[in-house]
C-alpha positions in Angstrom: -16.5 -196.2 -6.0 -15.5 -192.6 -5.3 -12.2 -191.4 -6.8 -9.1 -191.9 -4.8 -7.8 -188.8 -3.0 -5.0 -188.8 -0.4 -5.9 -185.3 0.9 -8.2 -184.7 3.8 -11.7 -184.2 2.7 -12.0 -180.8 4.3 -9.6 -178.4 6.0 -10.7 -175.1 7.6 -8.0 -172.7 8.7 -9.2 -169.7 10.8 -12.4 -169.7 8.6 -14.9 -167.1 9.6 -18.3 -166.2 8.0 -19.8 -162.8 8.5 -23.3 -161.8 7.4 -23.6 -158.0 7.8 -23.6 -157.6 11.6 -23.8 -161.3 12.4 -20.7 -163.4 12.9 -22.0 -166.9 12.0 -18.6 -168.7 12.3 -15.6 -167.4 14.2 -12.1 -168.6 13.1 -12.9 -172.3 12.8 -9.9 -174.6 12.6 -11.0 -178.1 11.6 -9.8 -181.1 9.6 -12.1 -183.9 8.4 -10.2 -186.8 7.0 -11.2 -189.0 4.0 -13.8 -191.6 5.1 -14.7 -189.8 8.4 -18.3 -189.9 9.6 -19.1 -186.7 11.4 -22.3 -185.4 13.1 -22.7 -181.7 13.6 -24.8 -180.8 16.6 -25.8 -177.6 18.4 -28.7 -175.3 18.9 -30.4 -173.3 16.2 -28.2 -170.5 15.1 -25.0 -172.1 16.2 -23.6 -172.2 12.7 -24.2 -175.8 11.5 -25.8 -174.9 8.2 -23.3 -172.2 7.5 -20.5 -174.6 8.1 -22.0 -177.1 5.7 -22.3 -174.4 3.0 -18.6 -173.6 3.4 -17.9 -177.3 3.0 -20.0 -177.6 -0.2 -18.4 -174.4 -1.6 -21.7 -172.6 -1.9 -20.3 -170.0 0.4 -16.8 -168.6 0.6 -15.4 -167.6 4.0 -15.1 -163.9 4.7 -11.7 -164.6 6.2 -9.5 -167.6 6.5 -9.5 -170.5 4.1 -11.4 -173.7 3.2 -9.7 -176.6 1.4 -12.0 -179.2 -0.2 -10.3 -182.5 -1.3 -7.0 -180.6 -1.3 -8.1 -177.6 -3.2 -8.6 -174.1 -1.8 -12.0 -172.5 -2.6 -10.4 -169.1 -2.7 -9.8 -167.6 -6.1 -11.4 -170.5 -8.1 -13.1 -169.7 -11.3 -16.8 -170.4 -11.6 -16.0 -173.4 -13.9 -13.5 -174.8 -11.3 -16.0 -174.3 -8.5 -18.6 -176.2 -10.4 -16.1 -179.0 -11.1 -15.2 -179.1 -7.4 -18.8 -179.3 -6.3 -19.3 -182.4 -8.5 -17.1 -184.3 -6.0 -19.6 -183.4 -3.1 -23.0 -185.0 -2.7 -25.4 -182.5 -1.1 -28.6 -183.4 0.6 -30.4 -180.2 1.8 -33.1 -180.2 4.4 -35.6 -179.5 1.6 -34.2 -182.6 -0.2 -34.2 -180.7 -3.5 -36.2 -183.2 -5.5 -38.4 -182.0 -8.3 -42.0 -183.1 -7.9 -43.1 -183.1 -11.5 -40.2 -185.3 -12.7 -40.0 -189.1 -12.3 -37.8 -190.7 -9.8 -35.5 -191.7 -12.7 -35.2 -188.2 -13.9 -34.5 -186.8 -10.5 -31.7 -189.2 -9.9 -30.1 -188.6 -13.4 -29.9 -184.9 -12.3 -27.3 -186.0 -9.8 -24.7 -185.9 -12.5 -25.8 -182.5 -13.9 -22.7 -180.6 -12.6 -20.3 -182.8 -14.6 -22.0 -182.5 -18.0 -23.2 -180.0 -20.6 -26.8 -178.6 -20.7 -27.4 -180.5 -23.9 -26.2 -183.7 -22.3 -28.4 -183.1 -19.3 -31.5 -182.5 -21.4 -30.8 -185.6 -23.5 -30.4 -187.8 -20.4 -33.6 -186.4 -18.9 -35.6 -187.1 -22.0 -33.9 -190.3 -23.2 -31.8 -191.8 -20.4 -29.5 -194.5 -21.7 -29.9 -198.1 -20.7 -26.6 -197.8 -18.7 -28.0 -194.8 -16.8 -31.3 -196.6 -16.2 -29.5 -199.6 -14.8 -27.3 -197.4 -12.6 -30.3 -195.6 -11.2 -32.1 -198.9 -10.6 -29.1 -200.2 -8.7 -29.0 -197.2 -6.4 -32.8 -197.3 -5.9 -32.6 -200.9 -4.9 -29.8 -200.1 -2.4 -32.1 -197.6 -0.7 -35.0 -200.0 -0.8 -37.3 -198.4 -3.5 -36.3 -200.1 -6.7 -40.0 -200.4 -7.8 -40.4 -196.6 -7.9 -38.1 -196.0 -10.9 -40.8 -194.5 -13.2 -43.1 -193.0 -10.7 -43.6 -189.2 -10.3 -41.7 -188.0 -7.2 -44.8 -186.1 -6.1 -46.6 -189.4 -5.6 -44.1 -190.7 -3.0 -44.2 -190.4 0.7 -41.8 -188.1 2.5 -39.6 -191.0 3.6 -39.4 -192.3 0.0 -38.5 -188.9 -1.3 -35.6 -188.8 1.2 -34.4 -192.1 -0.3 -34.6 -190.6 -3.8 -32.4 -187.8 -2.6 -29.9 -190.3 -1.2 -30.0 -192.3 -4.4 -29.4 -189.1 -6.4 -26.3 -188.4 -4.3 -25.0 -191.9 -4.8 -25.5 -191.6 -8.6 -23.2 -188.6 -8.5 -20.4 -190.9 -7.1 -19.1 -188.2 -4.7 -16.0 -188.3 -2.6 -17.9 -186.6 0.2 -21.6 -186.5 1.3 -23.0 -183.5 3.2 -26.5 -183.7 4.7 -28.3 -180.8 6.4 -30.9 -182.1 8.9 -32.0 -184.9 6.5 -34.2 -186.6 9.1 -35.8 -183.5 10.8 -39.3 -184.1 9.3 -39.7 -187.8 9.9 -40.7 -189.9 13.0 -37.9 -191.3 15.2 -38.0 -194.9 13.8 -37.7 -193.7 10.2 -35.0 -191.2 11.2 -33.0 -194.0 12.7 -33.4 -196.1 9.6 -32.3 -193.3 7.3 -29.3 -192.4 9.4 -28.3 -196.1 9.4 -28.8 -196.2 5.7 -26.7 -193.1 5.0 -23.8 -194.1 7.2 -23.8 -197.7 5.8 -23.8 -196.4 2.2 -21.0 -193.8 2.9 -18.9 -196.6 4.4 -19.5 -198.9 1.4 -18.4 -196.0 -1.0 -15.5 -194.9 1.2 -17.1 -191.5 1.1 -16.8 -188.9 3.9 -20.1 -188.1 5.6 -20.9 -184.9 7.4 -24.5 -184.6 8.7 -26.1 -182.0 10.9 -28.5 -183.4 13.5 -30.7 -182.3 16.4 -31.1 -185.9 17.6 -28.2 -186.5 20.1 -29.0 -190.2 20.5 -28.5 -190.7 16.7 -25.3 -188.8 16.9 -24.0 -191.0 19.7 -25.0 -194.2 18.1 -23.9 -193.8 14.5 -21.0 -191.3 14.4 -17.5 -192.0 15.5 -16.9 -188.2 15.6 -19.3 -185.5 16.9 -18.6 -181.8 16.5 -20.6 -179.4 18.6 -21.1 -175.8 17.6 -22.3 -172.9 19.7 -22.4 -169.2 18.7 -20.1 -170.0 15.7 -17.4 -171.8 17.7 -16.4 -175.4 17.9 -16.9 -176.3 21.6 -17.0 -180.1 21.4 -15.0 -182.5 19.1 -15.1 -186.1 20.4 -16.4 -189.6 19.6 -20.2 -189.8 19.8 -19.9 -192.6 22.3 -18.1 -190.2 24.7 -20.7 -187.5 24.8 -21.8 -186.7 28.3 -24.6 -184.8 30.0 -22.1 -182.0 30.7 -21.6 -181.7 26.9 -25.3 -181.4 26.4 -25.4 -178.6 28.9 -22.4 -176.9 27.3 -24.3 -176.8 24.0 -27.9 -176.3 24.9 -28.0 -174.5 28.3 -28.8 -171.2 26.6 -29.0 -167.8 28.1 -32.1 -165.6 27.8 -30.3 -163.5 25.3 -29.4 -166.5 23.1 -32.9 -167.9 23.3 -34.3 -164.5 22.1 -31.7 -164.4 19.3 -32.5 -167.9 18.2 -36.2 -167.2 18.1 
């Protein structure tokens, strides 16, 4: 189980993110409570990925503040930032698995941020029986327990996604962030993976924030949906309450916006 923490998982106070002449996020005020399941939706270029990178502390806001599990990311030392990131499970769109390692080795890397380089190398080369059993448990939970010793490169795309999920669970995070984790799979598999991630987050009492393009999945699986457009939060409501008007608010783009997104 994830460690107990009475603070909200994430608090953004007037948080903005500027990249040269581009304002990616504009004074975002947002609180995500412990255990929330949140879908981020919006067109390309709306700020979803940038927001996730603020939440995983890989970016610092150019103004305003971000608190993660009760700690401000402003002014933290590199060591403290690394420690904070170990409390966050991160599933990038690219999945981040290493093809030439076994499934076991990929998942053991989920704990790399909380241990020394020597310990990491030792676990990669000679994982303990306890680690092997933990990895197997997580693999069985995601439905691929039989793949423990296989090279990750030999797995299908859907199986690699399950490896990425198991790696995140091995980390035992307080929060899980996922950036378009189902963008490259067919609709049926996408539904299965979103169902799996939300179920596992619930069972671990972990906060889950996932960016999605599929509005139907957002409606079905997420009690809270946050819609972004041009760096602003324009929708924040239960997924079941999303309307056609909300869709138009998010995706009825001007010719200027379409050109910019392209």
